[in-house]
C-alpha positions, 0 to 999 in steps of 0.5 A: 690278410687271410680270414684266420688272421682277421679273426685273430685281429678281432679276438685281439680287439676283444681282449684289448677292450675286454669285450664279450662280443663284437657286433658288426653292422657295416657291410664293409666290415662284414665283408672284410672279416667274413668274405661275404659281400651283401647287397643290403638295401633296406634289410639289416645284417649283423655279424657277431663274434664272441669267444665261442663262435661267429654268427651272421644274422641275415634276411631270408633272401640272403640265406643261401648266399650267406650259407654258401659264401660267409666264413662263419660258424652259424647263419641265423635267419629272419624272414619276411614271408608268412610261411616262415614268420614263426622263426622271426621277422625282426632283425633287431629282435633276432640279434637280441635273442641270439646275444641273450642265448649265446653270449654272457653280458658285459661289454659289447663292441659296436661300430659307432660310425655304422650302428643305427640309433635304433639298434644302439638303444635296443642294445643299451636297454637290454643291458649291454655296455657299448664300446666303439671299435670303429677306429680299430677296424678302420685301422686294421684295414689301412696297411694292405696284405699281399692278396689285397695289393694284388687285387688293387693292382689288377683293379688299377689295370682295369680302371686305366683301361676304362679311362683310356676307353672313355677318353676315346669317346670324347667329342663334340655332341657326345653326352657325359653318360656315353663317355662313361658307358664306353669305359664301363664296357671296355673294363667289364669285357676285359674283367670277364675275359681275365678274371672268371668268377670275380665280382666286379663293379664300375662307377664313373662321372664326367662333369663337363663345361666350366659350370659343372667341372667346378663342382668336384662331385656330380653325377654324369648327365645327358649334357652334350659336349661342345667344342672347347669344353673342359671335362673331369673324367673319373672312373672306379673299378672294383674287383672282389670289393677292392677299388682303384681310382683314376681321373683325368682333366681333358678338353674337347678339341681345344683349350684356352691359354688360361686353361692350359696354364691352370692345367700345368699348375695342376700337373705340377702339384700332382708331381710335387705330391708324388715326389714327397711320397715314401714310407716314414713321411707325415701325410700332411707333407704330401698335401702341403707339397701339392698345395704350395704349388697351387698357392704360388700360382694364385689358386690356393682359395680354389683348392678346396679338398685334400690331396688324396685318400686311402683306397681299399674296400671303400672308395674313400677310406682313412687316413688322408693326405690332409694338411693337418694329418700328422700320421706317418706313411707306411709300406703297403698303404694305398692312396689316391694322389689328386690335388685339384682346384676349381675356378669359376668361369675357368673350370675344374682341374684334377688328375687322380692316380692310385699308388701303393706306398713303398719304402723308398717311394710309391708304386703307381697302379694306374697308367693313363697319360697325364700331359696336356697334349694327350688330354686335348682330345 
């Protein structure tokens, strides 16, 4: 969706809720609407759209970046150094001053899932009636346009490269962090070669051993692999903000018979999910198909998360492959497919692949071997 189309969507949102303006405080929403991706840390930024214009309120150190990149009519700056303090030093005060001077009172759209209570209180005290537009904005991002899908396909190729490179590093004596680093290097070198002037980011985690792999989300650390260790390696690669994910369960040199059995159940569950996916299918059916395989094998109590989540500008976006999600799949949605279960003293078992929903099925955008033989390294 081009910038004009996203502005049109925002205008329709204002009309729907009878708003005089919308204030976005989520960096992801700001990026989606304006094309500007900020490194925020502790300094708030506010994107404001009214019937008259769009404006960005930014700290001084983001001024040049915003003026160069953000597709907005005005950039308003607050400062943190004394030479410019007379122009304003408080982001909330700057927001209130701009609204008072430029926007008539009435209903103001805000993101309840992102706006701070401090800002909410200030807006209410200034006389605004606040309307939550969080779900509308998230809903607008669910079906990706052609440009977004191309970025996700490219990110899928790069994350597949990263995972393959990381798995080549798996060996007794190697640390989890060293495994991550090998994939980082391979992906960033290839991104630099293929995609000049692209913002790229990589992220990974590789819990290893039967203790750490039953914790689905843990940071990699300096633990060194031992022969027979199980690992769950995860990699994300983002290109201009759009993220693809790939995960593989693997073993250092050998696996026990019981681990091989559990691995085959995990693989069959993922395949059952794949076989269910196509436009028009309720999202819960994908989760239930994978879960049925896991439950039949006796691992149902250990399957403690949903079968997948949407991907885009955030690593986890709604909607989800969850047992109680009845919404229908649509062409152009992007999901991970990652049924998993985590058995104490045996280990965790999860593959994840990123797919684009199509009319008759799905398009796989990650490409890494999944079979057991390939995953004993």
